[in-house]
N, C-alpha and C positions, 0 to 999 in steps of 0.2 A: 245212439241221439238218430232221428230223420227229420228232416226239414219238411214240414208238411204245409201246402198251399191250399185255401179254401177260399174258390172264386165263386160269389153266389151275389145276385143284385138286391136278396132278400135278407136283411140283417137277422128276421127269426131263423131263416132256412141257416145262417153261418152260425148262429148260439147254439140251433140243434145239433147240426152236424161236429161241432167245435164238442159237446158235451159229451158225445157217444165215443168222440176220440179219448177224452178224459178218464170216462169209463174202462176203453179197454186199457189203457194205460194202468186203472188201480188194479185191475186183473192179470196183468202183466208187469211186476214190480221192475223190471229188467231193461223194460223199454220207455225211452224218452221221446216225447213228440214235441218239436220246438214247431208251432204252429202262427202263421203269417196270416192274414185275413186278405182279402180283397173284393170290392165290390165293384170292380171294371175289370174287364178280360183285357182291355188297352194296357191297362196299371201293370196288371201281372207280366203280359208281354213285354212291357217296355223296361221292367227291373231284370228280369232273363237277359233282353239282349243288350243292355249296357253291364251284363257279369255281374249285376249287384245282388242277384239273386239266384242261387241252384237248387231248386227243392229236390226232394225225392221223389215225392209224389205230388200231384195235384189233384183236389176232388173238386170238381167243377160242373157247375149249374148248365145246362145247353142253352134254355131260353135267359137271354139278358139283352136288355134294351138295344144296345150300341154294336152288340155282335155276340152271334150265336156262339156256344162254347165249341162247336165243329169247327167253325171257322178259328177260333182261337187256338185250338188245337192243331189245325193243318199249318197256322202259321207257325209254332212251334217246330211242327215237323222240319217245315220248308228251311228251318235256322240250324237243322242238323239235331235239336235237340231230342233226346230219347226219354226224357223223364217219364215216370209212370202215368197213366191220366184213368181216373176215375169219373164217369160221367153219374151225375145226380140228377133224375129229370123226372117229367111229369107224364111222358110220354114217351111209348114205344116209339116212334114216326124215324126217329134218327138213330137207331140201332145199327142199319148194315152201313150209314157214315161212319161210326162209331168204331167200328173194326175197320173202316179206309183209312183213318188215323192213327192205329194201331192201338187201342184204348185197352186200359188191361181188363176192365168192368163197365158195364152199363147197369146202372139200377136204379128201377123206375121207384119214384117217392110216392107213399110215405116210406121211406127206408127204417125198417128196423134193426137194433142192436147185433141181433143175428144174422141179418144179412149183410152188413157192414164189417161184422167182427170176421166172417168167414172171407173177405176179401182182404182185410188186412193180415188175416193169417198167412195166407199166398203172397201179399205182397213182402211180409217180412222176411217169407222162406225165399224168395229170389234175389232180394236185396241182400242178405248175410251170406247166400252163396257169390253175388257180384263184389263184394264188399272182402273177398278174398282177395280180389284183382287189383282193387284200387284205394288209395287212401283219401280222407275227409281232410282238407287243411286247410286253414284261414291264413290267407297270404296276401299282406296290403288290405287288410279289410276286409276282403272279399274271400265266399269258401271256393275251395278249387278241390275237384276231382284229379288225382295223381294216379295213373296206371301203375303198379307197383314195378310191372317188368320193364317200363321205360326209365327207373332212376336206375342211374349209371353208379353214383356213387354220392356219400354227404361228404362235406368238407369243414371243419372247422378254422377259422381265420380270426384269431384274438379272441374276440368276445361273440364273435357272428357266425353263424352256420350258414354252410350255403348246399343246397339239393341241387343236383345235375342230372338233368333228362338227357335224354340220346338225342332228341333234336337240337342241342343245345342251348334251350331254355336253362336259365340258372335263377331259383328261389332263394332269397334269405327269410329263415325260418326264426321266428322268435320263440325258439325252443334251446334248452340245453343237447349238448351230445348225449347227455344218457338217457333223456327223455325222446329224443330222437330213437335211437337203438332199442329202447323198450318198446315203442311204436312198430318198431319192423323186427322183434325179436319172433314174433310168430311165423315169420316168413325165411325158411332156411336158405334162400340164397345170398343172405344178408350178413355177413361177417364185419367185425370190429379188426381195424389197422391201427394198432397205434393208439393214441388218444385223439387223433385229429382227423381219421377216416373210417367210415362205415362201407365197405365195398357191395357191389352186386357180382356176387360169382357167375352170372351167367354173361355179364360183359366184359369180362378179362379176357383178355387176348394170349396173353402170355404172361409168363411167372419166371421171376430168374431170384437168386439169393437176396439181389439186391434192388428190385424193382419190380412192380407191378405197371404191366400196359394194359390199359382198358382201351376198349372198343372205340373212344372217341379221341382218340391219341392223346389221352392224358397218360401222363407217369407219374406214379406213386413209389417215392420212394419208401422201403422198410427199415421203421426203426431194429435198432438191435435185437435179437432172439423173436421175431415176429414171421420170419420166412418158413422156420419150419411147421408150427400149428396150422399157418393160411395154408401150406401145402397140402397138409393132413385134411382140413377142412375142404379145400379145393376136392382133391382126387376121391373124397368119401360123396361129396356132393353129388356127382357127376357117374360116382360108380352106381349111387344110390337109384339115378334117374334112368338106368340103362333097362 
């Protein structure tokens, strides 16, 4: 799933771009675009600034009444936002400016399916590579990107599950431990410890027969029979990474 923002003051252009995205989806059935439309650059920026919206890609017109798309992109970059930006415009006039705000592509209207599809292919390839490094989670009603290497461990406390990050942040996840482990199963560094914990091998500071010491000072006491399997996974992981 990809969150795609369309920003253009002309509704007809929004309709056309969305239609091309839906055609692309139909050709690639493994892809899902969740599209949100904006007719104001300021509205889009406000949603991002307030952490209400974290799009994976923005398809943006340059010529809009209240603010040029280039100016909007510069504001996003000044906020530290690295979202992919694709400009759709009627002129080549701002091509160098687009380079200055690290736009992924600059397409001159009228944009054809072939033009946009080539850009989307590149976007997908880059995103799939990047998504091997982070998780996209809905936390407290907002979409959050969590870097995989920042996850220290996940803990079940009664019916609640908590994700603990290396900077001390703690998130309450509305998922079961089985669902969380399935989500992390593609990453070799994660291993279950009993029924209550999933730990990141990268963050283990020391390991004994009774406990695991994580590098955030958390001690996890090992349930009976879990030490030897965990030790094997731990050494296997590091030997294979050498």
